[in-house]
N, C-alpha and C positions, 0 to 999 in steps of 0.2 A: 554266423551268430545272429539271432533275431534282434529286432529293435527293442523288444522287452528286455533282453539280456543286456543290451547296451545301456538302456535307461537305468537298469538296476545297478550296473557297474558304475555309471556316472553318479547315481544317487549315493552309493557307498563313498565315492570320492568327496561329494559335497558334505556328507555327514562327518566324514573324517576331518575335512578341512575346517568345518564349522566347530567341531568339538575341540580341535587342537590349535585353531588360529593359524599361526605361522609355523607350526611344527609339522614334522613329517607324519605320515600315516603310520599307525601301529603295525606290528608284525602279524596281528591276528588276521586270519584269512577271511573273517566275517566283516572286517572293515577295510582291508587293503584291496584295491580293485585289480591288481595285477599279480601274476605269479612271480616266482623267483626268476631272475636275480633282483627284481625290483622290490619285492616284498618277501618277508620271512628271513631277511638278512639285516645287516647293519646299515644298508643303503637308505639314506633319508629321502624317500620318494616324495616328490612335489605333487601333492594332490589338490593344490589350489586351482580355482578357475582363473587362470592367468589372463584370459580374455572373455568377453561375453559369449564367445562361441564354444568354449570348452576348456578342458584342462591342458596342461603343458603338451601332452602327446597328441593333441589335435593339430599342432603345428600351424597356428594361425598368425599371419602377419597383421599386427594391430598396434597402433599407438606410436609414440615417439621413442627415439633411441633404441630401435629394435634390433640393430646388428652390433655384434662385438667381433672384432677381427682377432684371430689367433694365428700363431706361426709355429709350425712343428708338424709331426706326423699325424695323420687323421684318416678316417674312412669317409668316402663319398658314396652315399646311398641314393643320390638323386635319381639315378637311372634304374634303380633296382625294381625287379618284379618279384614279389615275395610270396613265400608259402606260409599261410596261417597255421598256427598250431591247432591241436584238436579242439581246444575250448574257444579258439578264435580271439583270445585276448592279446596275443602277441603273434609276430610273424618272423620267420627266418629269412633274412634278406642278404643276397649276394652283392657285396659292395666293393668298390675299388679302394685300394690303399694308396696314399700319396703323401707328399711332404710339401709344405709351403704355407702360403696365406690361405686361410679358410675362415668361414664366418659362422657364428653361433646366433641363432634367432633367440633373443633374450627371453621372449615369452614362452619358449619351449625348452627351457633348461629343466631336466628331470630331477637333478639333485637339488633338493630344497635349500640346503646351505649355500650352494653356489648360486642358485637363483636369487636368494635374498641379497647376498653380497654384491652380485653383479648388477642387479636392478638398482640397488642403492648407489653404487659407484657411477653407473652410466647416467642415471637421472640427475645425480649431483654434479656431474661433469660432462655436459652435452658435447658430443663429438669426440671425447677422449677415448671412448671404447673402440673407435676405428683405428687407433694406433695399435698395431699388433702386440698382443700379449699384455696389454694394459688392464684388461678386464679380469677380475678374480677367477672366472670360470676357465679362462685360458691357462692360468697358473695351475689350477687343479688338474686340468686335462694333461698338461705337459709333465707334471710331477707324478702322474699315475695314481693320484688320490681321488679322482672323480668317482670311480667305482672299483672296488677291490677285485682284482683278477682280470679286469678288462685290458686288452692289449691295444685297442684303438677305440676312439669315440667318434661317432658319426657327426659331421658338420656339413656345411655347404661350401662349394667353391666352383670356379669356372674351369677347373681341370677337366679335360675331355671336351670342352665346348667347341673346339675347332674340329673335332672328329664326330661328336654327337651333339648337334646344335641344340641349344636351349630353346624351348618353345613353350606351348601351353595347350592342353586339352581341358576345356572347362566342363566339369561334371557337377557344377553347383546345382543344376536343376535335376540331377539324377543321383541323389546322395547314395552312398554305399560305404562299405568297409574299405579302409585304406590303412597303410602302415605309416605311422608318424615317427620318422627315424631321427629327427633332430636331437642330438646329444645322446642317442641310444648307444649301449655298449656293444663292443665286438670282442669275440674271444678266439683264442687259438692263434696260430701263425698264419701270416699271409701266404697264399698259394700263387707262385709266379705263373704267368702265361707267356711263354717265349714267343708265341705267334704274334703278339701285339705289344710286347715289352711292358705289360702291366702286371699287377698282382691283385688278387681278390681276397676278401675276408668276409666271414659271415657275421652279421650283426643281429641282435635281438631287438626288434622294434615293436613297441606297443601299437595296437590297432585302435582305430576310432571309426565310428559310423556317423557320417554327416556329409555335407557338401565339400567338394575338394576340386583342386586342379592338379593335373599331372604335368610335369615339366618338360614334356615333349609334345610335338604337334601331331595331329592326325591319328590319334589312338581311339579305340572304343572304350567307353566308360564301363562296359561289362567285361570285367577281367576274371570272373570266377572260373575255376576255384582259387586262382591266385589273387593277390592284392597289390596294387601299385604302392610304391613309396611315393607319397603325395603330401600336399599341404593345402591350406585354404587362405585365399586373400579376398576379403569382402570387397576390395576396391579393384578396378581394372588393373591388369598386370602392366608393368613397365613396357612401353613399346620397344625399347632397346634393352635386351637382357643385361647389358653392362651398366644400366642406370639404376640398379638396385641399391647402389651406394653412390655418393657424390665423388666424382673424380675417378681415377683409375685404381686398379688393384695393385698394391705394392708387391714387388718380388714375384710377379707372374709374367708369363710371356705376353707380348703385345697381342697375339691372336687369341688370347684367353682373357681379354679385358685388362691386361696388365699395363702398367706404366711403360713408357718407351725405354729402350736401352740408352746407355751413355753415348753421346756424340761428341767426340773431341773438338774442343774449341767452341762448342755451342752450349753443352750442358754444364752449367756452373751453379755454385751456391749463390743465391741472390745476396746483394749487399745487406748488411745488418741482419743476416739470418739468425745470428746467435749460435751458430754451430761451432763447436770446439773440435777441430780436426785432430788434435792430440788425443782427445777422449775417444773419438771414432776409431783411430788407429789402435789405441790401447785395447778397445773391445775386440777388434780383429786379432790382435796379438795374443790376448789372454785366453781365447776360447780354442782349446786344442783337444784332439782325440788322444787315445792311449798311445798312439805312435808319435805324438808331438806335432801332428799336422794341424795347421790353423784352419779350422773348418769353414770360417767365413769366406775365405778365398776360394776354396774348392766348391762351395755351394754357389757363390756368385758366378763362378765359371760354368755352372751346370744348370741351375734351377730355372733360369729365364730363357734357356735355349734348347733344353732337352726334355722330351716326354718319355724317356726310357727310365723305368723304375730302377733298373740295375745300375744306372749311372747316377741318378739323382739321390736316391736314398743313402748309398755309401758316402756320397760327397757332402751331404747335409745333416744327416742324423746326429744328434747331440747338440746342434746349434740352438735348439729350443730351450736348453737348460742354461744358456748364457745370457748375460745382460747385453741386449742389443738396442737399448733405448736411443743412444746417440746415433747409431747406424740408421735406424728407422727415421729419426728426426732429420738427418742429412738427406736421405732419399726423398722424404716428403717435401722438404724445402726446395729441392731441385726438380722434383716431379719425374723421377726416373727409377728404374728397377735394377737391382743387382749392381749398384753403381757407387756405393759410398767409398769404396777403396780408391776408385778413380777420382772421385770428387776431392778427396783429401790427400791423394798421393801416398797412400800407405804401401809399405814394402813387406812382402812375405819372406819367410826364411827359405833357404835353398831346398830343404825337404818339402816344404809346402809348394814351392814353385814346381818341383818335379811332379807332385800330385796333381797340380793344376794342368800341367802339360799332358799328363796321362788322361785326365778327364776330357781334355780337348780332343785327343786322339780317339778316345772311345766314342765321342759324338760323331766325329768324321766317319768312323767305321760304320755307323748306323745311318749315314746320309744326312746327319744334322750339321748345323753350322754354329760353332761356338762363338762366343763374343770376340775371341781373338781374330776370327776371320771376318767379323762384322765391323769392328771399330779399332782393332789393333791393341786391345787391352786384355788383361788377364790371360796372357799367352803362356806364362810359366817358363821354366827352363828345363828341358829334358835332361835326364842324367846320362 
């Protein structure tokens, strides 16, 4: 796509944003800058210039309170090399599917309603949006209301960072077309890859023409006819990829910037932390799947020690729909991951204990080390 086409598209966005203020762009193809599913549907596309460098799909890191932490299933398009569509306005991107803590760049929320609500909440409550699922956009993603028909939404995480290291190739002096995948929708079912125990899903990412950085090192900026999934940071990148947020990533493995696992006799709730362990245990007890298994226990036994999608997704999926606020508060206070049940001495049901034991055995079969073998907790009871 030529720079004239990009400029025309951007002008359409500016006209639309100026005419409607904080409203979404109309469905008219003459004013809406992207094709379906972003335009021509009920989706409230955010056409605001969310930073001085472009619209939401430019994926620019800029300003304060830029990250919102979410917890649940998501797509990771960070490593994607995408195929632009015929008109060049969007690209089809092969992305990973995963579960756990991920991050939304708040200047890049494509749903205008969620953008407004999230920016308002995060700006009014500095730091609060780093508590998983506190931000309105996370609630929308987890409830499936972010975009009708989407099966996953693209966010950012450190999943795969221990296999595909996070780096940077700076193309800011060689601007070009790239895919802005933050909060882009993904459709269809994930496709498992037994060779590396992952699953992929295709996401529809808007494209943008401008300066950018790719999140891997040593790449060429000339990717034609493909387009990298990329973003732009006008400031120098963090020297340590784990420093994009303060502290460690909750409920992620330590080798993926995660907080450490529980250490018996050492990891404790600090005095006067205000954590009510009865509430923590009640949240574990009340969140169950259709079989009556308490998902929090099986997820804690898997999420921070396994990278096998076929182990983690069955162990965790559904947890995103439960109230986990006291659990996250306990883990934050103690600075550990997948650890609230140990901190508070919560007890699982026999059926859940059997599921935990099965998850541990599945990890061992893949050469992984479950928490039970690390710290003697979350061992379950085999039937």
